N, C-alpha and C positions, 0 to 999 in steps of 0.2 A: 525209406530211411534217408535221413539227411546226409548228403555228401559232405565230407570233411576236408576242406582245403588246408586245414591247419597242419596236418601231418603229411608233408610232401617230401619225405626222405628220398624217394626215387627220382626227384626232379630238382634237387638242390643246386646242381651245377648251373642249370638253365635259370633257375630263380635268381641266383646271385648275379647274373649278368644284367638283370633289368634295372634301369635307372628310374623308371616311373611306374608306379602301381596304380591301376585304375580298378575301382570296385563298383559293381552295379550290374545292370541287365544286359543281356545279349539275345536278340531275337531275329526273326526275318520280317521284313516289310514287303508287302505287295502294294505298290503305289499305282493309283489310277488318276490320270490328269488329262483333261479337266473332268471332274465328276459333278454332275448336277442331278436334281430331282427328276429330270426328264425320264431317266431309266425306269422309274416307278410307274410312269404313265404309259410308256411305249413298250416296256419289257425288254428292250435292247437299246444300247447307245454306243456309237462308235467313238470311243475315247482316243485321244491323240497318242497317249502313251500308257502302257501297262507294263510295269517293270518290277522284277523281284530283286531285292537288295538286302544286305545285312542292315540291322537297325538296333535301336535302343541306345540310351545315353552312353553307357560305358563302352560298348563295342564301337559306337561311332567315334568317341574320343580316342580310343585305343587305335583304331584304324587310321585316323588322320595323323596321330603322332608317329605311328610306325612308318607311314608314307613320307613323313618329314624326316625320317632317319633315326628316330629314337627307339631304343630297346624298351619294350613295354611288356609288363605282366598284367594279365586280366584275371580278376577274381569275379566269378559269376556262377550261375547254375544253368545247365541245359539238359535236355532229355536225351536218352539213348535211343534215338529214332532217326528217321531220314532227314528231318529238318536239322536236328542236332549235328548229324554228320556233315551237312552242308556248311554249318558254322565252323566245325572243326577244320574242314578243308580251307575255308577262308582264313582262319587263324594261321594255319600252316603256311599258306601262300604269302601272307603278310609278315610272317616272322613274329607274330604276337605270341607270347608265352602264356600257357594255361596250365595251372597246377593240377596235379592228379587229384581225383576225388570230386571234381566239379561236375561230373556227368552222373545224372541220377537215373537209375533204372525205374521205369514206370511213370516218369514225368514226361509230359508232352511239351516239347519245345515251343515257345511262344511264336505265333505268327500274327502280325497286325495287318489289316487291310487299311490303307491310308487313302482317303478320298480327298483329292486336292482340287479346290475350287479354281476358277479361272484367275482369281487374284492372288493365288498362292496359299490361301488359308487351308487348314486341314481339319478333317473329321476322321475319327478312328473307330474301327471295329476291332475289338480285342477279345482274346480267349481268356475268360476268367479262370479257367482250370490250367492254363499253360504256365510256362516258366517265368513269365515277365515279372511277377511280384513274389517269387518264392524264395528269394535270398533271405537267410537268417544269420544271426551273429556267428553261429558255429561254422559257417562256411568261410569266414573271413580270417586270414592269418593275423594274429596279434603279436607276431614277432617278425619285424620287417628287416630283411637282410641289409647289411651296411651299404652296398651299392645303390639301393633304393634311396633317392634323394627327395622325391615328391610322392605323396600319397593323395589321391583324389577320390573322394566318394562322389560318384557321378550324379546321383539324384536323391536328395533328401525327400521324404514323403512318398517314395515309390513303393517301398516294401512294408507291408502291414506289421511284420514282426521285428522291424528295426526302427524303433522309436527313439525318443530323446535320450534315454538311459543307455541304450545300445550304441548310439552315435557317440555319446560322451566317452564310453569305454574305448571305442575305436580311435577317436581323435586324441584322447589323453595318452593312450599307449604310443601312438605315432609321435606325439610331441616329446614323450619321455625318451624316445629314440632319436630325437633331433631331426625329424623329418619336417619338410614343408607340407602343411596340410591345406588342401584345396577341397572345395565342395560346390556342387551345383544343386539345384532344387527344382521341384515342380510345385504346383499349387497344393497347399495343405488340404488334405482330404477328410480329416476327422476333427475339424475345428481346433487344430493345434494353435497355440498362441506363441507369441514371441517369448513370453515369460516361460512357457514350457521348454522352449529350445535354448534358453539363455546359457545354461551351463555347458551344453554341448558346443554351442557356437563360440564360446570363449576360447576354445582351442584351435579355431580355424584361422589360418593366415590369409586366405583369399576365398571369398564367397561370391558365387556368380548367379544370383537370382535375376529373372527378368523383372521389368517394372510391375507387371500385373501380379506376379507371385509375391514380390516384396510388399506391395500395398495390401494384398489380401492377408498376409501373415501379420503385418503390423497394425492394420486398420487405418493407415495413413492415406491421405488423399493425393499425394504426389510421390514420385520416385525419390526426390531429394529428401523429403521428410522420412520416408521409409528407410532410406540408407542411413540416415542419422540415428534412427531408432535401433536399427540392427547393429550399428557400430557400438552402441552403448552396452551391448552384451559382452563385448570384449573381442569381437572379430577384428583381425588386424587390418584388413582391407575389404571393403564392400565394393564390388564391381557390378553395377546394375545394367543389364542389357536392355536397351531402350529402342530396339528395332531400327526404324528409319532415322531415328535421332542419334544413333551411335551408342555410347555407353557412358554411364556416370561413375566416376572414380571417387571414392570417399574413404579417407582415413583420418587419424587424429591431427594430422598436420595440414592436409589440403583436401580440396573438393573441386572437381572440374569435370566438364563434359568433353569427351573425345568424339568428334563428329564422325558419322558413318561415311563410308565411301560413297561418292556421288555417282549418279548415272547408272545405277544398278537396276536392271529389269528383274523383278521378282517373279519367278516361276513356281517355286515350291519352298516353303519355309521349313520343311522337314529337316531336322538335324542342324539348323542354323546355329542354335544356341550351343550345341555340342561342338560344332566346328569352332565357334568363338572360344569356348573353354579350352579346346585342344590347342588352338593357336596361341592363346595367352600362356598356357603351361609350357608350350614349346619355347616361346620367347623367354619365359622365366628361367627355364633350364639352361638357356644360353647366356644368362646374366644380363639381359637387357633391362632398361629402366622400367618403372611402373607404367609410365605413359607409353613407352614403346611396346610393352606387352599388350596394353589396351588397344593400341593402333593395329598391332598384328592380329589380335583377336577379331577386331572389326573387319580387317581385310579377309580373313578366313570365313567369317560369317557371311560377308557380302558375296564371296565366290560360291558359297553353299546355296544361297537362295536363287542363284542364276541358273541352276540346273535342277532336274527332277532327281530326287533321292538325297540321302543324307551325306554320303561321302563320295559321290560320283564326280565332284568337282576336282578331286585330287587323285590322279591316276599313276600307278606304278608302271613304268615301262622298262625295257631291257637295260638301258644304261643311264637313265635319268628319271627323276621324279618331278612331275609337273606340280608345282606348289606356288605359294605366294611369297617365297623368300626373295628379298632384294638381292 
């Protein structure tokens, strides 16, 4: 039976404290670095690092934002199992709010094995029956408390049952309640077109595709042309993550490239885009300019790729938070 996050009467006080609402997946990552095909020839391979960490777009974003000092509410689904309890303990330690009803009995909490090559690129082993892609519209609250200022749907195209119409419903309701709407995306998986997504996109204030995702969705040959095409759907600001090049900012008034941080040694790109989005949203919540938000996102993304794991670059300590704030 689907867990219903909509009716959260037992957690209203905590829900109302959240300033940022993040919607999406929460799983566990088991990261192996470096991982090569040698293991299939030898039967054993001495990896430099094997690490278990929290993962998936929404939980990564929520974790970074919480460690930057923001009060965050997470809407997701996890299983009532050992892996799920691991995630619940992480949420408790980080102060991330999770509404009642998001824990599903009988559901296996998602665990990804992330194989990281020597140059930082990743390959994934995923559990098709796990919680990674199980979120449905009924799991998402469509009445956002007043203290929530920003609503972010962490990855369009991740969930098979949340398509263009469901996204339109979520985003339109958020805009009716005067929320800032942000969204990230992955590669379109079912031949979705920009035309399919246009109405849903028209409600988004800030969209964070990477260059490959943007070009695949639009059929354009460059990030700049893809950003221009996406902007025509009505998105307020298109922020295209371009890896080592930085990010491209495009809206109806201006278009410019914000260069990436120089001198970064890339160890693992896992969670880099999520850290970028979280950094951008953090800066946005602090009232920084659009360019400053993009610069801050670049800084967080650069710090993420320098270590193994999605959120290990930013650590909560007793009296301080290690982050990229100036």
